[in-house]
PDB file of N, H, CA, C and O in Angstrom:
ATOM      1  N   ASN A   1      11.397  19.352 -13.215  1.00  0.00           N
ATOM      2  CA  ASN A   1      10.229  19.096 -12.370  1.00  0.00           C
ATOM      3  C   ASN A   1       9.218  18.211 -13.113  1.00  0.00           C
ATOM      4  O   ASN A   1       8.631  17.303 -12.525  1.00  0.00           O
ATOM      5  N   ASP A   2       9.024  18.481 -14.400  1.00  0.00           N
ATOM      6  H   ASP A   2       9.501  19.219 -14.878  1.00  0.00           H
ATOM      7  CA  ASP A   2       8.050  17.698 -15.172  1.00  0.00           C
ATOM      8  C   ASP A   2       8.472  16.232 -15.249  1.00  0.00           C
ATOM      9  O   ASP A   2       7.631  15.334 -15.250  1.00  0.00           O
ATOM     10  N   ASN A   3       9.791  16.001 -15.313  1.00  0.00           N
ATOM     11  H   ASN A   3      10.475  16.731 -15.312  1.00  0.00           H
ATOM     12  CA  ASN A   3      10.275  14.626 -15.422  1.00  0.00           C
ATOM     13  C   ASN A   3      10.170  13.894 -14.089  1.00  0.00           C
ATOM     14  O   ASN A   3      10.001  12.675 -14.067  1.00  0.00           O
ATOM     15  N   GLN A   4      10.264  14.605 -13.003  1.00  0.00           N
ATOM     16  H   GLN A   4      10.401  15.595 -13.021  1.00  0.00           H
ATOM     17  CA  GLN A   4      10.262  13.967 -11.686  1.00  0.00           C
ATOM     18  C   GLN A   4       8.853  13.563 -11.257  1.00  0.00           C
ATOM     19  O   GLN A   4       8.689  12.582 -10.531  1.00  0.00           O
ATOM     20  N   GLU A   5       7.847  14.294 -11.690  1.00  0.00           N
ATOM     21  H   GLU A   5       7.979  15.091 -12.280  1.00  0.00           H
ATOM     22  CA  GLU A   5       6.466  14.005 -11.254  1.00  0.00           C
ATOM     23  C   GLU A   5       5.986  12.623 -11.700  1.00  0.00           C
ATOM     24  O   GLU A   5       5.500  11.861 -10.865  1.00  0.00           O
ATOM     25  N   PRO A   6       6.105  12.270 -12.992  1.00  0.00           N
ATOM     26  CA  PRO A   6       5.683  10.928 -13.419  1.00  0.00           C
ATOM     27  C   PRO A   6       6.481   9.843 -12.710  1.00  0.00           C
ATOM     28  O   PRO A   6       5.925   8.815 -12.323  1.00  0.00           O
ATOM     29  N   LEU A   7       7.781  10.064 -12.536  1.00  0.00           N
ATOM     30  H   LEU A   7       8.233  10.899 -12.849  1.00  0.00           H
ATOM     31  CA  LEU A   7       8.640   9.098 -11.855  1.00  0.00           C
ATOM     32  C   LEU A   7       8.137   8.890 -10.435  1.00  0.00           C
ATOM     33  O   LEU A   7       8.054   7.757  -9.962  1.00  0.00           O
ATOM     34  N   GLY A   8       7.801   9.981  -9.754  1.00  0.00           N
ATOM     35  H   GLY A   8       7.869  10.901 -10.139  1.00  0.00           H
ATOM     36  CA  GLY A   8       7.320   9.898  -8.374  1.00  0.00           C
ATOM     37  C   GLY A   8       6.024   9.117  -8.287  1.00  0.00           C
ATOM     38  O   GLY A   8       5.843   8.298  -7.386  1.00  0.00           O
ATOM     39  N   THR A   9       5.110   9.372  -9.235  1.00  0.00           N
ATOM     40  H   THR A   9       5.256  10.037  -9.967  1.00  0.00           H
ATOM     41  CA  THR A   9       3.821   8.678  -9.207  1.00  0.00           C
ATOM     42  C   THR A   9       4.023   7.197  -9.498  1.00  0.00           C
ATOM     43  O   THR A   9       3.328   6.351  -8.935  1.00  0.00           O
ATOM     44  N   ARG A  10       4.970   6.883 -10.375  1.00  0.00           N
ATOM     45  H   ARG A  10       5.535   7.570 -10.832  1.00  0.00           H
ATOM     46  CA  ARG A  10       5.246   5.475 -10.688  1.00  0.00           C
ATOM     47  C   ARG A  10       5.731   4.745  -9.450  1.00  0.00           C
ATOM     48  O   ARG A  10       5.335   3.609  -9.191  1.00  0.00           O
ATOM     49  N   ILE A  11       6.595   5.411  -8.683  1.00  0.00           N
ATOM     50  H   ILE A  11       6.916   6.334  -8.893  1.00  0.00           H
ATOM     51  CA  ILE A  11       7.159   4.781  -7.483  1.00  0.00           C
ATOM     52  C   ILE A  11       6.107   4.734  -6.376  1.00  0.00           C
ATOM     53  O   ILE A  11       5.986   3.728  -5.676  1.00  0.00           O
ATOM     54  N   PHE A  12       5.352   5.814  -6.219  1.00  0.00           N
ATOM     55  H   PHE A  12       5.451   6.631  -6.788  1.00  0.00           H
ATOM     56  CA  PHE A  12       4.398   5.922  -5.110  1.00  0.00           C
ATOM     57  C   PHE A  12       3.216   4.975  -5.296  1.00  0.00           C
ATOM     58  O   PHE A  12       2.693   4.436  -4.320  1.00  0.00           O
ATOM     59  N   GLY A  13       2.796   4.770  -6.537  1.00  0.00           N
ATOM     60  H   GLY A  13       3.221   5.207  -7.330  1.00  0.00           H
ATOM     61  CA  GLY A  13       1.651   3.903  -6.817  1.00  0.00           C
ATOM     62  C   GLY A  13       1.813   2.511  -6.227  1.00  0.00           C
ATOM     63  O   GLY A  13       1.022   2.107  -5.375  1.00  0.00           O
ATOM     64  N   PRO A  14       2.832   1.766  -6.669  1.00  0.00           N
ATOM     65  CA  PRO A  14       3.060   0.406  -6.149  1.00  0.00           C
ATOM     66  C   PRO A  14       3.275   0.396  -4.643  1.00  0.00           C
ATOM     67  O   PRO A  14       2.811  -0.517  -3.960  1.00  0.00           O
ATOM     68  N   VAL A  15       3.972   1.398  -4.114  1.00  0.00           N
ATOM     69  H   VAL A  15       4.349   2.140  -4.668  1.00  0.00           H
ATOM     70  CA  VAL A  15       4.231   1.453  -2.669  1.00  0.00           C
ATOM     71  C   VAL A  15       2.914   1.560  -1.915  1.00  0.00           C
ATOM     72  O   VAL A  15       2.712   0.876  -0.912  1.00  0.00           O
ATOM     73  N   ALA A  16       2.017   2.418  -2.396  1.00  0.00           N
ATOM     74  H   ALA A  16       2.181   2.974  -3.211  1.00  0.00           H
ATOM     75  CA  ALA A  16       0.718   2.596  -1.741  1.00  0.00           C
ATOM     76  C   ALA A  16      -0.061   1.285  -1.774  1.00  0.00           C
ATOM     77  O   ALA A  16      -0.726   0.920  -0.804  1.00  0.00           O
ATOM     78  N   ARG A  17       0.032   0.579  -2.908  1.00  0.00           N
ATOM     79  H   ARG A  17       0.572   0.875  -3.695  1.00  0.00           H
ATOM     80  CA  ARG A  17      -0.666  -0.710  -3.024  1.00  0.00           C
ATOM     81  C   ARG A  17      -0.113  -1.700  -2.017  1.00  0.00           C
ATOM     82  O   ARG A  17      -0.871  -2.432  -1.381  1.00  0.00           O
ATOM     83  N   GLU A  18       1.211  -1.726  -1.868  1.00  0.00           N
ATOM     84  H   GLU A  18       1.826  -1.131  -2.385  1.00  0.00           H
ATOM     85  CA  GLU A  18       1.824  -2.666  -0.922  1.00  0.00           C
ATOM     86  C   GLU A  18       1.395  -2.346   0.498  1.00  0.00           C
ATOM     87  O   GLU A  18       1.087  -3.246   1.280  1.00  0.00           O
ATOM     88  N   LEU A  19       1.374  -1.053   0.832  1.00  0.00           N
ATOM     89  H   LEU A  19       1.624  -0.322   0.197  1.00  0.00           H
ATOM     90  CA  LEU A  19       0.972  -0.659   2.188  1.00  0.00           C
ATOM     91  C   LEU A  19      -0.469  -1.075   2.444  1.00  0.00           C
ATOM     92  O   LEU A  19      -0.799  -1.564   3.524  1.00  0.00           O
ATOM     93  N   ARG A  20      -1.328  -0.877   1.443  1.00  0.00           N
ATOM     94  H   ARG A  20      -1.060  -0.480   0.565  1.00  0.00           H
ATOM     95  CA  ARG A  20      -2.731  -1.285   1.594  1.00  0.00           C
ATOM     96  C   ARG A  20      -2.820  -2.789   1.769  1.00  0.00           C
ATOM     97  O   ARG A  20      -3.582  -3.274   2.605  1.00  0.00           O
ATOM     98  N   ALA A  21      -2.043  -3.535   0.983  1.00  0.00           N
ATOM     99  H   ALA A  21      -1.424  -3.141   0.303  1.00  0.00           H
ATOM    100  CA  ALA A  21      -2.074  -5.000   1.057  1.00  0.00           C
ATOM    101  C   ALA A  21      -1.635  -5.457   2.436  1.00  0.00           C
ATOM    102  O   ALA A  21      -2.232  -6.364   3.015  1.00  0.00           O
ATOM    103  N   LYS A  22      -0.578  -4.821   2.971  1.00  0.00           N
ATOM    104  H   LYS A  22      -0.093  -4.083   2.501  1.00  0.00           H
ATOM    105  CA  LYS A  22      -0.078  -5.205   4.297  1.00  0.00           C
ATOM    106  C   LYS A  22      -1.129  -4.925   5.365  1.00  0.00           C
ATOM    107  O   LYS A  22      -1.335  -5.739   6.266  1.00  0.00           O
ATOM    108  N   LYS A  23      -1.788  -3.782   5.267  1.00  0.00           N
ATOM    109  H   LYS A  23      -1.621  -3.121   4.536  1.00  0.00           H
ATOM    110  CA  LYS A  23      -2.841  -3.454   6.239  1.00  0.00           C
ATOM    111  C   LYS A  23      -3.978  -4.462   6.125  1.00  0.00           C
ATOM    112  O   LYS A  23      -4.524  -4.916   7.130  1.00  0.00           O
ATOM    113  N   PHE A  24      -4.328  -4.806   4.879  1.00  0.00           N
ATOM    114  H   PHE A  24      -3.884  -4.436   4.062  1.00  0.00           H
ATOM    115  CA  PHE A  24      -5.414  -5.754   4.650  1.00  0.00           C
ATOM    116  C   PHE A  24      -5.064  -7.117   5.237  1.00  0.00           C
ATOM    117  O   PHE A  24      -5.898  -7.748   5.887  1.00  0.00           O
ATOM    118  N   MET A  25      -3.827  -7.574   5.010  1.00  0.00           N
ATOM    119  H   MET A  25      -3.149  -7.062   4.482  1.00  0.00           H
ATOM    120  CA  MET A  25      -3.386  -8.865   5.539  1.00  0.00           C
ATOM    121  C   MET A  25      -3.383  -8.835   7.057  1.00  0.00           C
ATOM    122  O   MET A  25      -3.726  -9.819   7.712  1.00  0.00           O
ATOM    123  N   ARG A  26      -2.994  -7.698   7.608  1.00  0.00           N
ATOM    124  H   ARG A  26      -2.715  -6.898   7.076  1.00  0.00           H
ATOM    125  CA  ARG A  26      -2.953  -7.566   9.067  1.00  0.00           C
ATOM    126  C   ARG A  26      -4.369  -7.681   9.636  1.00  0.00           C
ATOM    127  O   ARG A  26      -4.590  -8.321  10.664  1.00  0.00           O
ATOM    128  N   ILE A  27      -5.321  -7.048   8.945  1.00  0.00           N
ATOM    129  H   ILE A  27      -5.141  -6.528   8.110  1.00  0.00           H
ATOM    130  CA  ILE A  27      -6.721  -7.107   9.389  1.00  0.00           C
ATOM    131  C   ILE A  27      -7.227  -8.546   9.306  1.00  0.00           C
ATOM    132  O   ILE A  27      -7.918  -9.023  10.206  1.00  0.00           O
ATOM    133  N   LEU A  28      -6.874  -9.236   8.212  1.00  0.00           N
ATOM    134  H   LEU A  28      -6.312  -8.848   7.481  1.00  0.00           H
ATOM    135  CA  LEU A  28      -7.305 -10.625   8.054  1.00  0.00           C
ATOM    136  C   LEU A  28      -6.712 -11.493   9.154  1.00  0.00           C
ATOM    137  O   LEU A  28      -7.388 -12.377   9.681  1.00  0.00           O
ATOM    138  N   SER A  29      -5.452 -11.247   9.504  1.00  0.00           N
ATOM    139  H   SER A  29      -4.903 -10.529   9.076  1.00  0.00           H
ATOM    140  CA  SER A  29      -4.787 -12.064  10.520  1.00  0.00           C
ATOM    141  C   SER A  29      -5.365 -11.777  11.900  1.00  0.00           C
ATOM    142  O   SER A  29      -5.392 -12.660  12.758  1.00  0.00           O
ATOM    143  N   LEU A  30      -5.827 -10.547  12.121  1.00  0.00           N
ATOM    144  H   LEU A  30      -5.805  -9.830  11.425  1.00  0.00           H
ATOM    145  CA  LEU A  30      -6.387 -10.187  13.425  1.00  0.00           C
ATOM    146  C   LEU A  30      -7.871 -10.544  13.527  1.00  0.00           C
ATOM    147  O   LEU A  30      -8.415 -10.633  14.627  1.00  0.00           O
ATOM    148  N   ALA A  31      -8.517 -10.747  12.389  1.00  0.00           N
ATOM    149  H   ALA A  31      -8.075 -10.674  11.495  1.00  0.00           H
ATOM    150  CA  ALA A  31      -9.960 -11.012  12.370  1.00  0.00           C
ATOM    151  C   ALA A  31     -10.360 -12.180  13.279  1.00  0.00           C
ATOM    152  O   ALA A  31     -11.280 -12.023  14.081  1.00  0.00           O
ATOM    153  N   PRO A  32      -9.707 -13.338  13.187  1.00  0.00           N
ATOM    154  CA  PRO A  32     -10.086 -14.476  14.049  1.00  0.00           C
ATOM    155  C   PRO A  32      -9.999 -14.118  15.532  1.00  0.00           C
ATOM    156  O   PRO A  32     -10.834 -14.561  16.321  1.00  0.00           O
ATOM    157  N   GLU A  33      -9.008 -13.330  15.915  1.00  0.00           N
ATOM    158  H   GLU A  33      -8.331 -12.970  15.273  1.00  0.00           H
ATOM    159  CA  GLU A  33      -8.853 -12.958  17.318  1.00  0.00           C
ATOM    160  C   GLU A  33     -10.008 -12.061  17.755  1.00  0.00           C
ATOM    161  O   GLU A  33     -10.529 -12.200  18.861  1.00  0.00           O
ATOM    162  N   VAL A  34     -10.402 -11.140  16.875  1.00  0.00           N
ATOM    163  H   VAL A  34      -9.979 -11.028  15.976  1.00  0.00           H
ATOM    164  CA  VAL A  34     -11.498 -10.226  17.204  1.00  0.00           C
ATOM    165  C   VAL A  34     -12.806 -10.995  17.321  1.00  0.00           C
ATOM    166  O   VAL A  34     -13.594 -10.761  18.238  1.00  0.00           O
ATOM    167  N   LEU A  35     -13.032 -11.918  16.383  1.00  0.00           N
ATOM    168  H   LEU A  35     -12.392 -12.107  15.638  1.00  0.00           H
ATOM    169  CA  LEU A  35     -14.264 -12.710  16.404  1.00  0.00           C
ATOM    170  C   LEU A  35     -14.205 -13.709  17.549  1.00  0.00           C
ATOM    171  O   LEU A  35     -15.146 -14.478  17.746  1.00  0.00           O
TER     172      LEU A  35
END
């Protein structure tokens, strides 16, 4: 269990960043339409 936790955080960290980036890009792409 101790070995799996750091591995999970390593994998989850970058994934969370990518998801945030995709949401951010989506907002930027939709911004002109909203304005």
